[in-house]
C-alpha positions in Angstrom: -77.3 75.6 -42.2 -75.6 73.0 -42.7 -73.0 73.4 -45.2 -72.5 70.9 -48.1 -69.4 68.4 -47.6 -65.8 69.1 -49.2 -64.4 66.3 -51.0 -61.7 65.8 -48.5 -64.2 64.6 -45.8 -65.7 62.6 -47.9 -62.3 60.8 -49.2 -62.3 60.4 -45.5 -65.2 58.5 -44.8 -64.6 55.7 -47.3 -61.1 54.9 -45.9 -62.6 54.6 -42.5 -65.4 52.4 -43.6 -63.3 50.4 -46.0 -61.0 49.6 -42.4 -64.4 48.5 -41.0 -65.4 46.4 -43.2 -61.0 44.6 -42.8 -61.4 45.1 -39.2 -64.6 42.8 -39.3 -63.2 40.3 -41.5 -60.3 40.0 -39.7 -62.5 38.9 -36.0 -64.6 36.7 -37.9 -64.1 33.1 -36.2 -63.0 30.7 -38.9 -61.2 27.1 -39.3 -57.6 26.7 -38.0 -56.0 25.5 -41.1 -52.3 26.6 -40.8 -49.4 27.8 -38.7 -48.7 27.1 -35.0 -51.6 26.5 -32.2 -50.8 28.3 -28.8 -48.9 27.6 -26.2 -50.0 24.4 -24.0 -51.7 21.2 -23.9 -55.1 22.0 -26.3 -55.5 24.3 -28.8 -58.6 25.1 -31.1 -60.2 27.7 -33.1 -63.9 29.9 -32.1 -65.5 27.8 -35.0 -65.8 24.3 -35.1 -62.3 22.8 -36.6 -59.1 21.2 -35.4 -58.0 21.4 -32.3 -54.5 19.5 -30.4 -54.3 17.9 -27.5 -50.3 16.6 -25.9 -48.0 18.1 -24.0 -47.2 21.4 -22.6 -44.6 23.3 -25.1 -41.4 22.7 -23.7 -42.5 20.1 -21.2 -40.0 17.3 -19.8 -41.1 14.1 -19.7 -40.0 11.6 -17.6 -40.1 7.5 -18.0 -43.6 6.9 -16.0 -45.1 10.0 -17.9 -43.8 8.4 -21.0 -45.4 5.6 -20.6 -49.1 7.6 -20.7 -47.4 9.7 -23.6 -50.3 10.3 -26.6 -50.8 13.2 -29.1 -54.5 14.0 -30.4 -56.2 16.1 -33.0 -59.9 16.4 -32.7 -61.8 17.2 -35.7 -65.8 17.4 -33.9 -68.1 16.1 -36.3 -66.0 15.9 -39.1 -64.1 12.3 -39.7 -63.2 13.7 -43.1 -60.7 16.7 -41.8 -58.9 14.4 -40.1 -58.2 11.7 -42.8 -55.5 12.8 -45.1 -53.1 14.5 -42.1 -49.4 14.1 -41.8 -47.6 12.9 -38.5 -43.7 13.3 -38.3 -41.6 12.7 -35.2 -38.2 14.6 -34.9 -39.1 15.0 -39.0 -39.7 11.3 -40.2 -43.2 10.4 -40.8 -45.1 8.2 -38.1 -48.5 8.7 -40.1 -49.4 5.0 -40.3 -48.7 4.4 -36.6 -51.8 6.7 -35.7 -54.8 5.6 -34.8 -58.3 7.3 -36.4 -61.1 6.9 -34.3 -64.0 9.0 -35.9 -62.8 12.0 -36.2 -59.8 11.8 -33.9 -56.7 10.7 -35.1 -54.1 9.4 -31.6 -50.5 9.0 -31.8 -48.7 7.1 -29.0 -45.6 5.9 -29.5 -44.1 3.1 -28.1 -41.0 4.7 -26.7 -39.2 7.5 -27.5 -35.3 7.9 -26.9 -34.2 10.8 -24.5 -33.4 14.1 -25.9 -35.0 17.3 -27.4 -38.4 15.5 -29.6 -40.6 17.3 -31.8 -44.2 15.8 -33.3 -45.7 18.1 -36.2 -49.0 17.5 -37.8 -49.7 18.9 -40.9 -52.1 18.9 -43.9 -52.0 18.0 -47.4 -52.3 20.8 -50.1 -53.8 20.8 -53.6 -56.5 18.8 -55.0 -55.1 14.9 -55.6 -55.6 12.5 -52.9 -52.9 12.0 -50.7 -51.5 9.0 -48.7 -52.0 8.8 -45.3 -50.0 6.3 -44.5 -46.7 7.6 -46.7 -48.0 11.0 -45.5 -46.2 13.2 -48.2 -48.3 14.9 -50.8 -49.6 14.1 -54.1 -47.0 14.5 -57.3 -48.1 18.2 -57.9 -50.1 18.5 -54.5 -46.9 21.0 -53.0 -45.5 20.5 -49.4 -47.9 19.8 -46.5 -48.6 22.5 -44.2 -47.4 22.5 -40.6 -51.0 23.0 -38.3 -49.2 22.1 -35.1 -46.3 21.4 -33.5 -45.0 19.9 -30.1 -41.9 20.2 -28.8 -40.8 18.6 -25.9 -37.8 16.9 -23.7 -37.9 12.9 -23.1 -35.8 12.1 -19.9 -37.0 8.4 -19.3 -33.4 6.6 -18.6 -33.0 6.1 -14.4 -30.7 8.2 -13.2 -26.9 7.0 -12.8 -25.4 6.4 -9.1 -22.2 5.9 -8.1 -21.1 5.4 -4.2 -17.7 6.4 -3.3 -19.0 6.2 0.4 -19.0 4.3 2.8 -16.5 2.0 2.2 -15.8 -1.0 4.1 -17.4 -1.7 7.2 -20.1 0.5 8.6 -18.9 0.9 13.0 -21.6 0.6 14.9 -22.6 4.1 16.7 -20.1 6.3 14.6 -21.9 8.5 11.9 -22.2 7.6 7.9 -20.5 9.8 5.5 -23.1 8.3 2.2 -20.8 10.1 -0.9 -21.0 9.7 -4.7 -21.9 11.0 -7.6 -25.1 11.2 -10.0 -26.9 13.4 -12.8 -26.8 17.0 -11.4 -29.2 18.2 -9.1 -30.7 15.0 -8.4 -32.4 14.4 -5.1 -30.1 11.7 -3.2 -31.9 10.6 -0.3 -31.3 7.7 2.7 -34.3 7.5 4.7 -35.4 11.2 5.9 -31.7 12.4 4.9 -31.4 14.1 1.5 -29.1 16.2 -0.4 -29.1 18.1 -3.8 -26.6 17.0 -6.2 -24.3 20.1 -7.2 -23.7 20.9 -11.2 -21.0 17.9 -11.2 -23.3 15.5 -9.9 -21.4 15.0 -7.2 -23.1 14.5 -3.8 -22.0 14.5 0.2 -23.9 14.0 3.8 -23.8 12.6 6.8 -26.4 10.3 8.8 -25.4 10.8 12.4 -28.8 10.0 14.2 -29.5 7.7 16.5 -32.6 6.0 14.8 -30.8 6.5 11.0 -27.7 4.2 12.0 -30.3 1.8 13.8 -32.5 1.2 10.6 -29.5 0.5 8.6 -29.1 -3.1 10.0 -26.1 -3.6 7.5 -28.1 -2.3 4.4 -28.1 1.2 2.8 -30.9 2.1 0.2 -30.0 4.9 -1.5 -32.8 6.6 -3.6 -32.0 9.1 -6.3 -34.8 11.2 -7.9 -33.3 13.5 -11.0 -35.0 16.6 -12.0 -37.5 14.8 -14.6 -38.6 12.6 -12.0 -37.2 9.4 -12.6 -35.7 7.4 -9.6 -32.5 5.1 -9.3 -32.5 2.7 -5.6 -29.6 1.4 -5.2 -29.3 -1.2 -2.2 -25.6 -1.7 -0.5 -24.7 -4.2 2.0 -22.3 -3.8 4.6 -20.8 -5.1 7.5 -21.3 -3.8 10.7 -18.5 -4.2 13.2 -18.4 -3.3 17.3 -15.6 -0.6 16.9 -12.6 0.1 14.9 -9.0 1.4 15.5 -6.9 1.9 12.9 -2.7 2.1 13.5 -0.2 2.6 9.9 2.1 0.4 12.1 1.4 -2.2 14.8 4.1 -2.3 17.6 2.7 -4.7 19.9 3.1 -7.0 22.5 1.7 -10.7 22.9 -1.2 -11.4 25.7 -3.1 -14.9 26.6 -6.8 -14.5 27.2 -5.9 -15.4 30.7 -3.1 -12.9 31.4 -5.6 -10.4 30.0 -7.6 -11.7 32.4 -5.4 -11.4 35.3 -4.4 -8.3 36.9 -1.1 -8.6 37.4 0.0 -9.6 34.3 -2.7 -6.8 32.5 -1.6 -4.0 34.4 2.3 -3.7 33.4 0.7 -4.4 29.5 -1.6 -1.4 30.4 1.0 0.9 31.7 2.9 0.4 28.7 0.3 1.2 26.3 -0.5 4.2 28.3 3.1 5.0 28.3 3.3 5.4 24.6 5.9 1.8 24.2 3.1 -0.1 22.0 0.2 0.7 20.3 -1.3 -2.7 19.2 -1.9 -5.8 21.7 -1.8 -9.0 20.2 -4.7 -10.9 22.3 -5.4 -14.7 22.1 -8.8 -15.6 20.4 -7.8 -19.4 19.8 -4.8 -21.0 21.6 -2.6 -23.5 21.2 -5.0 -25.7 22.9 -7.6 -24.9 20.4 -9.1 -23.3 23.1 -11.0 -20.2 23.1 -11.1 -17.0 25.2 -14.7 -16.4 25.0 -17.7 -17.9 25.1 -17.6 -18.0 21.1 -21.3 -18.5 18.8 -19.7 -20.6 16.6 -21.4 -24.0 16.2 -18.6 -26.3 16.0 -16.7 -24.6 19.1 -19.7 -25.0 20.8 -20.2 -28.6 19.8 -16.8 -29.3 21.2 -17.0 -27.4 23.9 -14.1 -24.9 23.2 -15.3 -21.8 24.4 -13.7 -22.1 27.9 -12.1 -18.9 28.2 -12.9 -15.9 30.5 -13.4 -12.9 28.2 -16.3 -11.2 27.1 -14.6 -10.4 23.7 -16.6 -7.3 22.7 -16.0 -6.0 25.7 -12.0 -6.5 25.9 -12.0 -5.2 22.0 -14.0 -2.0 23.5 -11.8 -1.1 26.4 -8.7 -0.8 24.3 -10.5 0.8 22.0 -11.0 3.4 24.0 -6.8 3.4 25.2 -7.1 3.9 20.9 -5.2 0.8 21.0 -5.7 -1.4 18.0 -6.8 -5.3 18.6 -4.8 -7.9 16.3 -6.5 -11.1 17.3 -4.4 -14.1 17.1 -5.9 -17.6 16.0 -4.0 -20.8 16.0 -5.3 -22.5 13.6 -4.4 -26.1 12.5 -2.6 -27.2 15.9 -5.3 -27.9 17.7 -6.2 -31.0 20.5 -9.5 -29.3 21.4 -10.8 -30.4 17.9 -8.8 -33.2 17.2 -9.9 -35.1 20.3 -13.5 -34.5 19.6 -13.2 -35.3 16.1 -11.3 -38.8 16.9 -14.3 -39.7 19.8 -17.0 -38.7 17.6 -16.2 -40.3 14.6 -14.7 -37.8 11.8 -11.7 -38.3 11.7 -11.4 -37.0 8.9 -10.9 -33.6 10.3 -7.6 -34.7 11.8 -4.5 -35.6 10.6 -3.6 -39.7 11.5 -0.6 -41.3 12.2 0.3 -43.6 8.9 -1.6 -46.7 10.8 -4.9 -45.1 11.0 -5.3 -46.0 14.5 -4.8 -42.7 16.3 -4.4 -39.1 15.4 -1.4 -37.4 14.8 0.3 -35.6 17.4 4.1 -35.2 17.3 5.4 -32.3 19.0 1.5 -31.3 19.1 -1.3 -32.7 21.1 -3.3 -32.9 18.1 -2.8 -31.4 14.3 -6.2 -30.9 12.8 -6.9 -31.7 9.0 -5.8 -28.3 7.0 -7.2 -29.6 3.9 -11.2 -30.6 5.1 -13.7 -27.5 4.3 -15.4 -28.1 8.0 -11.8 -27.2 9.6 -11.4 -24.3 7.0 -15.0 -22.7 7.9 -14.4 -23.3 11.3 -11.2 -21.3 11.7 -12.7 -18.6 9.3 -16.4 -18.5 11.6 -13.8 -17.5 14.1 -11.9 -14.9 12.6 -15.4 -13.4 11.1 -16.8 -13.7 14.7 -13.6 -11.8 15.9 -14.2 -9.3 13.4 -17.7 -8.3 14.1 -16.8 -7.9 17.9 -14.5 -5.3 16.2 -11.2 -6.9 16.4 -8.8 -5.1 14.1 -6.0 -7.9 13.1 -6.9 -11.2 12.4 -3.3 -12.8 13.1 -3.0 -16.4 12.1 -0.7 -18.4 13.5 0.1 -22.3 13.2 -0.9 -22.0 9.9 0.8 -25.0 8.5 1.5 -28.7 8.3 3.1 -30.3 11.1 7.2 -31.2 11.0 8.0 -34.1 8.9 6.3 -35.4 6.2 6.8 -39.7 6.2 5.2 -40.1 9.5 1.4 -38.9 9.1 -1.8 -39.2 6.6 -3.3 -36.3 5.5 -6.9 -37.6 4.6 -8.2 -35.7 1.5 -4.8 -34.0 0.6 -4.4 -33.7 -3.7 -2.2 -30.8 -3.4 0.9 -30.0 -2.1 0.9 -28.6 1.5 2.2 -25.7 0.6 -0.6 -25.4 -2.0 -3.4 -26.0 0.7 -2.1 -23.3 2.9 -1.9 -20.3 0.1 -5.5 -21.7 -0.4 -6.5 -21.4 3.1 -5.0 -17.4 2.9 -7.2 -17.2 -0.5 -10.3 -18.0 1.4 -9.2 -15.8 4.2 -8.8 -13.0 2.5 -12.5 -13.6 0.7 -13.9 -13.8 3.7 -12.6 -10.8 5.9 -12.7 -8.5 3.1 -16.1 -6.9 4.0 -14.9 -6.3 7.6 -12.1 -3.9 6.9 -9.9 -5.9 9.2 -6.1 -6.5 8.2 -5.0 -10.5 8.4 -1.3 -11.8 8.7 0.2 -15.0 9.1 3.0 -15.9 11.9 5.2 -18.2 9.8 8.4 -19.8 10.1 11.9 -17.4 10.1 13.0 -20.5 7.6 10.3 -20.8 5.3 11.4 -17.5 3.0 14.0 -20.4 1.3 12.8 -23.7 2.7 8.9 -23.6 1.9 8.4 -27.2 1.7 10.1 -28.1 5.1 6.8 -26.6 6.6 4.3 -25.9 3.7 4.3 -22.0 3.8 5.4 -20.7 0.3 5.8 -17.2 1.4 5.8 -15.4 -2.2 2.3 -17.2 -3.0 1.1 -16.6 0.4 1.8 -12.8 0.4 -0.4 -12.6 -2.3 -3.9 -13.0 -0.1 -1.8 -11.4 3.4 -1.5 -8.2 4.5 1.5 -9.1 6.4 3.5 -11.6 6.7 4.8 -11.9 10.5 8.1 -14.1 10.3 9.3 -15.6 13.8 13.2 -14.5 14.0 14.1 -14.8 17.7 17.7 -14.6 18.0 17.5 -17.4 20.4 16.1 -19.8 17.6 18.9 -19.8 15.3 21.2 -22.5 15.0 25.2 -21.1 14.8 26.3 -19.9 11.5 23.1 -19.0 10.1 22.6 -16.7 7.3 26.8 -16.2 7.7 26.3 -15.4 11.6 28.5 -17.1 14.3 26.3 -17.1 17.7 22.6 -15.4 16.2 21.6 -15.5 20.3 24.4 -12.9 20.9 24.5 -11.1 17.6 20.5 -10.4 17.5 21.2 -7.2 15.0 23.4 -9.1 12.8 20.9 -12.5 12.9 17.5 -9.8 12.2 19.5 -7.6 9.0 20.8 -11.1 7.5 17.3 -12.5 8.0 15.3 -9.6 6.7 17.0 -9.4 3.8 15.5 -12.4 2.9 12.4 -12.0 3.5 11.8 -8.9 2.0 13.2 -10.3 -1.2 10.8 -13.3 -0.8 8.2 -10.7 -0.3 8.7 -8.1 -3.3 5.9 -9.3 -5.2 3.6 -9.8 -3.0 1.1 -7.8 -1.5 1.9 -8.2 2.0 4.4 -6.4 4.5 6.6 -7.8 6.5 6.1 -7.5 10.6 8.6 -9.3 12.3 7.9 -11.6 15.5 10.7 -9.9 18.0 11.4 -12.1 21.7 11.2 -10.5 24.9 12.1 -13.8 27.0 14.1 -15.3 29.4 15.6 -18.1 27.1 19.3 -18.3 26.6 18.9 -14.2 27.4 22.5 -12.9 28.7 21.1 -9.2 28.2 17.3 -8.9 27.8 17.0 -5.3 27.4 19.8 -4.5 24.8 18.6 -7.7 22.7 15.4 -6.3 22.7 16.9 -2.9 21.3 18.9 -4.5 18.9 16.4 -6.5 17.5 14.1 -3.5 17.1 17.4 -0.9 15.6 17.9 -3.7 13.3 14.3 -4.0 11.8 14.3 -0.4 11.7 17.3 0.0 9.7 15.7 -2.2 7.1 13.1 0.5 7.1 10.2 -1.2 9.5 8.7 0.2 11.8 6.5 -2.4 13.5 6.7 -5.6 15.3 5.3 -8.2 17.4 6.9 -9.3 20.5 6.7 -12.5 22.0 6.8 -13.9 25.8 4.5 -17.1 26.1 3.8 -15.8 29.6 2.9 -11.6 28.7 5.8 -10.9 30.7 7.9 -7.9 29.5 10.5 -5.8 29.8 8.7 -2.5 29.6 11.8 -0.4 30.0 13.3 -1.9 26.8 11.0 0.0 24.5 11.2 3.3 23.4 8.4 5.8 24.2 6.4 7.2 21.6 3.9 10.1 21.5 
C-alpha cells in the first residue's frame, strides 16, 4: 500500500523540476553575442552565428607573418550580422580599413609597429542606426559590446648586429673568433657554426675547422635570427694575410735580400735572433737600385723587369715567423733607377724627375729618382706594399720617401704643391691602403728633418699624423762637429743621440707616430764599434725608447754589442 506524499516531498520535487528547466536553457545552443571567444585562431558557436579567424592568443608575429596577417569575422549566410561591427586597433577605430564581402568582414593592416598589439571586434547596442565608418554607437545607443579580442605581439624589425671580432685581417690557417652583440637569445650563424646570444645579446664562437676558414675567402657572412624568426645578414670583407707576428717594440738589424739569401751572411743574423739579441728583421723588399727581392706580381714591376731578387717572399716570411720574429719590409720608394731608366726609354718621362733642360732624367747623387707626385709612381709603391702585406710582412718601412737634395737643378713634372705636402699626401694614401691588413708602417727620415723640413721635403709633424712610427737616421758618424752643441758627435754617440731625440720627441708630440730611431753598426769612422753601438742604445733607453733599427749596408753586425733578452 503506497502512502500519500508529504508536503516536504512535493516541495523537493518542484525544486528539482525547476533546476532541470534552467539547466536545459543554459545548455541550448545560441548565437555568440558578447564576451570573448575561446583562445585560438578560430572561435565559433554551436548554432549558426559569428566566427573569428586570426592569430592565436599571445602570438609572436615576425616580419614575414606580418605581411600575411589578417583578421576575419564570418557570419555564414547572414551578411547583416557583420554590417554594423566595429573594429579597434589598440583602442583606435579602424573599421573603415576593413573589407566586407558577403557575410565576411576582413581586416589586413598594411603595417604594425613592434610591440604588444590588440585588435577588438564589437557590435553596437541599441535600436538606432550605427556608423561602420566611425565605429561609434549613435546617440543614445550605448557603448559597443566587445565580441572578440586578439592579443598578440609584433616583432618585425630585423635584429641588430654589431661585430667586435674579428678586427683587422684574417690570418690564413689560424682560428677566427666571431664575437659581437645582437638581440638577446638570437641565433648567430656563420656557415654551419652557430651560437645563441645571452640575455644581454653578447655572443662569441670560434671558426677553427679548415673547411670553415677556406670557405671564408676574405668574406665573413654572419646571419642572425631572433626569437621571432626575423633575420639579418651581414657580409664583412677582410684582408687575408699569410701569417703574422706582432711585437710591442721592434729591435732589428738591416738585411738586404741578397744577404738573406746568402748563408754566410744570414746565419750570423739568425744566431742573433736565437740568442734573443733582436726580435725582428728588417728585410729589403725594393732597394736603392729599384730592384725587388722576389718575383713580384705587380704589373709595373713585371713591365720594367724589377723583380730580380732571389727570395720566395712568402716562404722567407713564414720561416721568420716560425722563429717568432716580426718582419719589417723596407721599400725604397722614390730613389728608383730601374723605373727611371725604363720610363725614359719608353716615353713615360713624366714618371721621373728631370734635368731642367728636359734632355735627361735627373741623377744627382743617384742613378735616377722617380716622380713622387705621379699617381702611377704612387700606385706602384703602394701595390708593392700591399703585396708584401698579403705575404705576411708585419711592417712596411718606407725609405727615400722624400725629394732629392737640391731644388734648382731639376724639375718635377706635375708638382702643384710643395714637396713636403706631396710627401705627406703619400703617407696618407699609404696609411689608407695598408689599414685593412693591420700592418704598421713607418718612414726612414733624415735626422735634420725634425727642425729643417724644407731641406729634404719631410714635414715630420704632418707625416706623423699618418704613420705608426718615424725612423730618423741618427748615425753619429754623419753629424758634423758642433751639431746640437755636441763637439764631436762621432766620438760622443750618447750625447748626439740624446740631443737629437729631444728634438724628435718635440716634433712628433702631437702626432700618432712614435720614434724608432736608426742607429749604426758600421766600420765607418768607428773607433770602438761595440761601445758606439751600446751608447746609442743606452741614450735611446734613457729617453724611454726601447726600440731601434740598426744599419749596416753589408748586413754584417757585431753581436756581442747587443744585450740578450728573453
